[in-house]
Each structure stands twice: as structure tokens, then as C-alpha cells.
C-alpha positions as CSV (number, residue, x, y, z in Angstrom):
1,X,188.4,-94.2,-198.4
2,X,187.2,-90.8,-197.1
3,X,189.7,-88.3,-195.8
4,X,188.6,-88.9,-192.2
5,X,189.2,-92.6,-192.4
6,X,192.3,-93.5,-190.3
7,X,194.8,-95.8,-192.0
8,X,194.8,-99.4,-190.8
9,X,197.6,-101.0,-188.9
10,X,197.8,-104.8,-188.6
11,X,198.8,-107.6,-186.3
12,X,198.5,-111.4,-186.6
13,X,196.4,-113.4,-184.2
14,X,197.8,-116.6,-182.8
15,X,195.9,-118.7,-185.4
16,X,197.4,-116.8,-188.3
17,X,194.5,-114.4,-189.1
18,X,195.6,-110.9,-189.9
19,X,193.5,-108.3,-188.1
20,X,193.3,-104.5,-188.7
21,X,193.1,-101.8,-186.1
22,X,193.2,-98.0,-186.1
23,X,194.3,-95.3,-183.7
24,X,193.2,-91.7,-183.3
25,X,194.4,-89.1,-180.9
26,X,196.7,-89.0,-177.9
27,X,196.3,-89.7,-174.2
28,X,195.2,-92.7,-172.1
29,X,193.8,-95.3,-174.5
30,X,190.3,-96.6,-174.9
31,X,189.8,-99.7,-177.0
32,X,186.5,-99.7,-178.9
33,X,184.9,-102.8,-180.5
34,X,182.2,-102.5,-183.2
35,X,178.9,-104.3,-183.8
36,X,178.1,-107.3,-186.0
37,X,178.3,-106.7,-189.8
38,X,179.8,-103.2,-189.1
39,X,183.5,-102.2,-188.8
40,X,185.5,-99.7,-186.8
41,X,185.1,-96.9,-189.3
42,X,181.3,-97.2,-189.6
43,X,180.6,-97.7,-185.9
44,X,183.1,-95.2,-184.4
45,X,184.5,-92.8,-187.0
46,X,181.9,-92.1,-189.6
47,X,179.4,-90.4,-187.2
48,X,182.0,-88.5,-185.1
49,X,182.0,-90.6,-181.9
50,X,185.7,-91.3,-182.0
51,X,186.5,-87.6,-182.6
52,X,184.5,-86.6,-179.6
53,X,186.4,-89.1,-177.4
54,X,189.7,-87.8,-178.8
55,X,188.6,-84.2,-178.0
56,X,188.0,-85.3,-174.4
57,X,191.8,-86.1,-174.2
58,X,191.8,-89.7,-175.0
59,X,193.5,-92.0,-177.6
60,X,191.0,-94.3,-179.4
61,X,192.1,-97.8,-180.5
62,X,189.5,-99.5,-182.8
63,X,189.7,-103.1,-184.0
64,X,188.1,-104.6,-187.1
65,X,186.9,-108.0,-186.0
66,X,187.8,-110.9,-188.2
67,X,185.3,-111.2,-191.0
68,X,184.8,-107.5,-190.9
69,X,186.3,-104.3,-192.4
70,X,190.0,-104.6,-193.4
71,X,190.6,-107.8,-191.4
72,X,190.9,-111.2,-192.9
73,X,187.6,-112.9,-193.7
74,X,188.3,-116.7,-193.6
75,X,185.6,-119.2,-194.6
76,X,187.1,-122.1,-192.7
77,X,184.9,-123.0,-189.7
78,X,188.1,-123.7,-187.8
79,X,188.7,-119.9,-187.7
80,X,185.6,-119.3,-185.6
81,X,185.7,-121.3,-182.3
82,X,183.6,-120.1,-179.4
83,X,185.0,-116.9,-177.9
84,X,187.5,-116.3,-180.8
85,X,186.7,-112.6,-180.9
86,X,187.5,-112.4,-177.2
87,X,190.9,-113.8,-177.8
88,X,191.5,-111.5,-180.8
89,X,190.7,-108.4,-178.7
90,X,192.8,-109.6,-175.7
91,X,195.7,-110.2,-178.1
92,X,195.3,-106.7,-179.5
93,X,195.6,-105.3,-176.0
94,X,198.7,-107.5,-175.5
95,X,200.2,-106.5,-178.9
96,X,199.9,-102.8,-177.9
97,X,201.2,-103.4,-174.4
98,X,198.2,-101.8,-172.8
99,X,197.9,-102.0,-169.0
100,X,196.1,-98.7,-168.2
101,X,193.1,-98.4,-170.6
102,X,189.4,-98.3,-170.9
103,X,187.2,-100.6,-173.0
104,X,184.0,-100.1,-174.9
105,X,181.8,-101.9,-177.4
106,X,178.6,-101.7,-179.3
107,X,176.3,-104.8,-179.6
108,X,178.6,-107.6,-180.7
109,X,181.5,-105.4,-179.4
110,X,179.8,-105.2,-176.0
111,X,179.3,-108.9,-175.9
112,X,183.0,-109.3,-176.6
113,X,183.8,-106.8,-173.8
114,X,181.9,-108.9,-171.3
115,X,183.7,-112.0,-172.3
116,X,187.1,-110.1,-172.0
117,X,186.2,-109.1,-168.5
118,X,185.2,-112.7,-167.7
119,X,188.6,-113.8,-169.0
120,X,190.4,-111.5,-166.7
121,X,190.7,-108.1,-168.6
122,X,190.8,-105.2,-166.1
123,X,190.2,-101.9,-167.8
124,X,189.5,-98.9,-165.7
125,X,186.1,-98.1,-167.2
126,X,183.7,-100.0,-169.5
127,X,181.0,-99.0,-172.0
128,X,178.3,-101.5,-172.9
129,X,176.7,-99.9,-176.0
130,X,173.5,-101.2,-177.6
131,X,173.2,-103.9,-175.0
132,X,170.7,-105.3,-172.6
133,X,170.9,-108.1,-170.0
134,X,169.6,-110.9,-172.3
135,X,172.2,-110.0,-175.0
136,X,175.0,-111.0,-172.6
137,X,173.4,-113.9,-170.6
138,X,171.5,-115.7,-173.5
139,X,173.0,-115.1,-176.9
140,X,171.0,-117.8,-178.6
141,X,168.1,-115.6,-179.7
142,X,170.3,-113.1,-181.5
143,X,172.4,-115.9,-183.0
144,X,169.3,-117.5,-184.5
145,X,168.1,-114.1,-185.8
146,X,171.3,-113.4,-187.6
147,X,171.7,-116.9,-188.9
148,X,168.2,-116.7,-190.5
149,X,169.1,-113.4,-192.2
150,X,172.4,-114.6,-193.6
151,X,171.2,-117.9,-194.9
152,X,168.3,-116.2,-196.7
153,X,169.9,-113.3,-198.4
154,X,167.7,-111.8,-201.1
155,X,164.5,-113.3,-199.9
156,X,163.5,-110.8,-197.1
157,X,160.4,-108.7,-197.5
158,X,161.3,-105.1,-198.5
159,X,161.1,-102.8,-195.4
160,X,161.2,-105.7,-192.9
161,X,163.7,-105.7,-190.1
162,X,165.6,-108.6,-191.8
163,X,165.6,-106.6,-195.0
164,X,167.0,-103.6,-193.2
165,X,169.9,-105.7,-191.8
166,X,170.6,-107.1,-195.2
167,X,170.7,-103.5,-196.7
168,X,173.2,-102.5,-194.0
169,X,175.3,-105.6,-194.8
170,X,175.6,-104.3,-198.4
171,X,176.8,-100.9,-197.2
172,X,179.7,-102.5,-195.4
173,X,180.4,-105.0,-198.2
174,X,180.0,-107.8,-195.8
175,X,180.8,-111.4,-196.6
176,X,177.8,-113.6,-195.5
177,X,179.7,-116.8,-195.3
178,X,182.5,-115.4,-193.1
179,X,179.9,-113.6,-190.9
180,X,178.0,-116.9,-190.4
181,X,181.2,-118.1,-188.8
182,X,181.2,-115.2,-186.4
183,X,177.8,-116.4,-185.0
184,X,179.5,-119.6,-183.9
185,X,181.9,-117.5,-181.7
186,X,179.0,-116.2,-179.5
187,X,179.3,-117.1,-175.9
188,X,177.0,-116.4,-172.9
189,X,178.3,-114.5,-169.8
190,X,176.5,-115.9,-166.8
191,X,174.6,-113.5,-164.5
192,X,176.9,-114.4,-161.5
193,X,179.9,-113.4,-163.6
194,X,178.4,-110.0,-164.6
195,X,177.7,-109.3,-160.9
196,X,181.4,-109.6,-160.2
197,X,182.4,-106.7,-162.5
198,X,183.4,-103.9,-160.2
199,X,184.7,-101.1,-162.4
200,X,182.5,-98.1,-163.4
201,X,180.3,-99.2,-166.4
202,X,178.2,-97.1,-168.7
203,X,175.2,-98.9,-170.3
204,X,174.6,-96.8,-173.4
205,X,171.4,-97.6,-175.3
206,X,168.9,-96.1,-177.7
207,X,165.5,-95.3,-176.2
208,X,163.8,-97.6,-178.7
209,X,166.4,-100.4,-178.6
210,X,165.3,-103.7,-177.1
211,X,167.2,-105.9,-179.6
212,X,169.4,-107.3,-176.8
213,X,166.9,-107.1,-174.0
214,X,166.6,-104.5,-171.3
215,X,169.4,-102.1,-170.8
216,X,167.9,-101.1,-167.4
217,X,168.0,-104.7,-166.3
218,X,171.6,-104.9,-167.2
219,X,172.3,-101.8,-165.1
220,X,170.5,-103.4,-162.2
221,X,172.6,-106.6,-162.5
222,X,175.9,-104.7,-162.4
223,X,177.6,-103.4,-159.2
224,X,178.7,-100.0,-160.5
225,X,176.7,-99.1,-163.6
226,X,175.0,-96.0,-164.9
227,X,172.5,-95.8,-167.7
228,X,172.9,-93.3,-170.6
229,X,170.0,-93.0,-173.0
230,X,170.3,-91.7,-176.6
231,X,167.7,-91.3,-179.4
232,X,166.9,-94.1,-181.8
233,X,166.8,-97.9,-182.0
234,X,169.5,-100.5,-182.4
235,X,170.5,-99.6,-185.9
236,X,169.7,-95.9,-185.7
237,X,171.2,-94.8,-182.4
238,X,174.8,-95.3,-183.6
239,X,174.4,-92.5,-186.1
240,X,173.2,-90.0,-183.5
241,X,175.6,-87.4,-182.2
242,X,174.3,-87.9,-178.7
243,X,176.1,-91.3,-178.6
244,X,179.6,-89.8,-179.0
245,X,178.7,-87.1,-176.6
246,X,177.7,-89.6,-173.9
247,X,180.8,-91.7,-174.5
248,X,183.1,-88.7,-174.3
249,X,181.5,-87.5,-171.1
250,X,181.9,-90.9,-169.4
251,X,185.4,-91.5,-170.6
252,X,186.5,-87.9,-170.0
253,X,185.9,-88.4,-166.3
254,X,188.7,-91.0,-166.3
255,X,191.4,-88.5,-167.3
């Protein structure tokens, strides 16, 4: 671990899986959920995004999804029913007793945020990072994309998009079998449901990122959304300082 890596704390989900989470800073909390194959440290801490949100006067709470980071990585298919990550994140909110908080995610984290809102979560503000409309309303394409990568480890052409994802998987010491289970948890959020979200929402996306469809189309589908553009594509925008700056500006307004 590096010196800037916060120490994990743990709670146990209702199916017995132990999940890690991390906190930084003081103030009104914001819960942040990372992307697929990543973890809380890589997505939020390593490139300074969490520190910028803390500097804006907020406490940051970051979950390692099951099969990621310091959380348990079960191989049993029973550990990965549809919407399981949604339940894990809702249970973290309940475990911490949060009632006045904001909620943000990147990619898989954003998909989980949308499902939390559909299940009745009511944060004050929301960030959908690395997300377009299709990534929420039709998860099948991305599910197939990741399933193909994880079932063909070692066979992807060097330099191809699939090879780049596999290379990233190695940097986070990912467990392909456990991560295949995560794909089974994906769940669509219908367009009519998205249109009922009334809180202020920031759609935060790389200028070259179309991996989850159109971010602008997502903004148009939401009642109260603004678009924040940062440099890079789906895998590169999360390392850009502009991402943390945009998050902090949006969340700092809620102080």
C-alpha cells in the first residue's frame, strides 16, 4: 500500500460477504462507487479526485464492490444475483446511518447509482461518471463485451481495446472468475424511471468516451442534469485532474 491509501473498514452484507469501504475527510458525506475491474483506491484516490472533494469540505465514503479491491471475491454464482451490487451499496448507506448524503459513480458505479435511485435511495446530488444513456437503459452490449474479454484472457491482440482492458485487470490484480459473476448482476434502468429522478445530477464524461453511449442523450433524458466534459476516453479520463476538479465543483455547491 502507498502512504495515501486509506485503511479499509469492513461490514458484512446480508448474504455473508465481507465488503471493504474507506473514508476520507470530514463534512457532509458523498458515497462514491468505482468502475468494473477497478477499486476505490484506483478510481478515486490514486489520481487525486477524492482529495479534491475533501478539500471542498466533504467527507468521501468509497466502497470496494464485491469481487473487487479488498472485498471478498466469491466464485459461487449464488453470490451474484441481479442487482446485488445495488443491495450492497444500499446496505453500506444503512450501515453508516446516512440520511443526508450525495452519491456518485463511474461506469459500473454509475449503473449501480441509477439502480439505487430506482430502489428508492434519495441522495441530495448525484454524479453519473463515464456514463451515457445506453449504459443505463440497455446493459446487454457492455455485458457481452466484458464477458468476451474475461473468457478469453491471454488471447487478445496486443494493443486492441480488449487487450487494454486485460492489461488494466492485471494492474488491479483482478479475479476473472469472480468478475464474470459481477456481469450477472447488471440490470437495466428503464427510460421512464430515469425521467423520474428529480435531484441535481452531473453527467461527467470524457470527450472521447462513447463506451456507454451518449452522455448528452443521458442529460436530455433527465429532469435536472448538467453535462461536464473532461479530456480522454473511458479508460483515460479517470486519470485526468479535470475529473476531480469537476466533481469537487459540483459537490461543493451542496455545502
